[in-house]
N, C-alpha and C positions, 0 to 999 in steps of 0.2 A: 854324651851326658853321663855324669857319674852315677853309679848305681846307688840306690838308697840303702840306708842301714838295713831295712827290712829285706831287701833283695839279697844283700850280702849274707844276712842271717839265714835266709832260705837256702842259699847255695851252700853255706857251711853245714847246714843240717843235712843236705843231700850227701855231702862228703862224709859226715858223721855216720849216716845210714850205711854208706859203703864200708866204712871201717868196722862197724858192727858185723856186717856181712862177712868181712874177711876173718874176723875173730871166730865167728861161728863156723865158717867154712873150714878153717885150719884145724879147729878142735874136732869137728866131725870127720874130716879126712884122716887126721892122725889116728882116730879111733877105728876107722873102717879099713885101713890099709892091710893088704895081704901081699904075699909074694916075696921074691928074693931080695927086694930093695926096701922092705918094710922098715927095718931099723933106721936106715939112713933117711928115708923120706919122712918118717915119723919125727925124727930129730929136727929136720928142716921145717916141717909144718909147725911143730911146737915152738921153735925159736921165733917163727913169724908172729905167733900170737902176742908175745910180749911187745914187739914193735908196733903192731896194729893197735894194741891197747894204749900205748903211749900216744899214738896219733889220735885215737878217739878221745882220750882225756884232754889233750891240747884243744881239739875242736870244741868239745863240750864247754871247757873253760872260756874259750874265746867267744862262743855264742852267748854265754851268760854275761860276760863283760860288756858285750854289745847290747845287752838288755833283752836278749831272746831266751826262748825256752828250748834247751837241747832235746832233740828227738830221742825217743826210746825205741823206735821202729827200725829194724835192719832192712836192707834190700833183701830180696829173695835169694836164698842160698842155692847155688846150682847143684844139681844131682850128678854124681859120678860114683861108679862102683870099682873101677879099675885104676891102678896108680897112674897110668898115662893120662887117662881122662881127668883125674884129679889135678894133675899138673897143668893140663890144658885149661881147665877152669880157673885155676889159680893165676895162670899167665894172663888170661883175659881180664880178671879182676884187677891185677896190677896195672895193666895197660889202661883200663878205665880210670883207675885212681890217678894215674899220671895225667891223663887228659883232663880230668875234672879239676885237679889242682892247678894245672896250667891255666885253665879258664878262671879259677878263683884268684890266681895271682893277678890277672888282668883286672878283676873286680876290686881287689885290695888296692892296687895302684890307683885306679880311678877314684876310689873312695878316699884315698889319701892315707892309708894305713900301711906305711912302709915296713913296720915291724912284722905285721901279718904276712906281707909279701915275702920277707926273708924267711920267716918260719915255714911258710908253705914251700919255698924253694928247698929247704932242708928236708921236708917230707917227700918232695919229689925225688930228692937224692936217695932217700931210703927205699922208696918204691921202685926206683930204677935199679938199685942193687938187687932187690928181690926179683924183679923181672929178668934181669940178666942171669941170675943164678938158675932160675927155672929154665930159661932158654938153653943154658949150657947143659942142664940135665937132660932136656928133651932132644938135644942134638944127637943124632944117631940112634935114638931110642928104637926105631924100627929094625935096626941091625942087631939088636940084642936077641 
């Protein structure tokens, strides 16, 4: 059974809350960073903010086009004080975004919105690149 417009909007709003969380998380983490890799990680986190902002804007626009009201509430931002912990939180957030968008693609297909499906696939590609970059940074971290 195809998801209703309201269920699709609800799911997209959950995704939007996740993007807000990511924006806040990356801003917070870039401000709190300390240690020898501060400069590099700060640049990484700040670059992610722009990507997540684009994702959030796309989702808010799509929700409005579908006749919904875009949420203004982010998901809870995880707490971390150390760079490795921040990276692990960011990695989990990226994995969640990929899983959520994968589910939303299924909803978009069932709803019959192929354009949304393609746009969400592009967002998954972005989130996958983010995830892979964080994984590469974390590889061997304990050996440092």
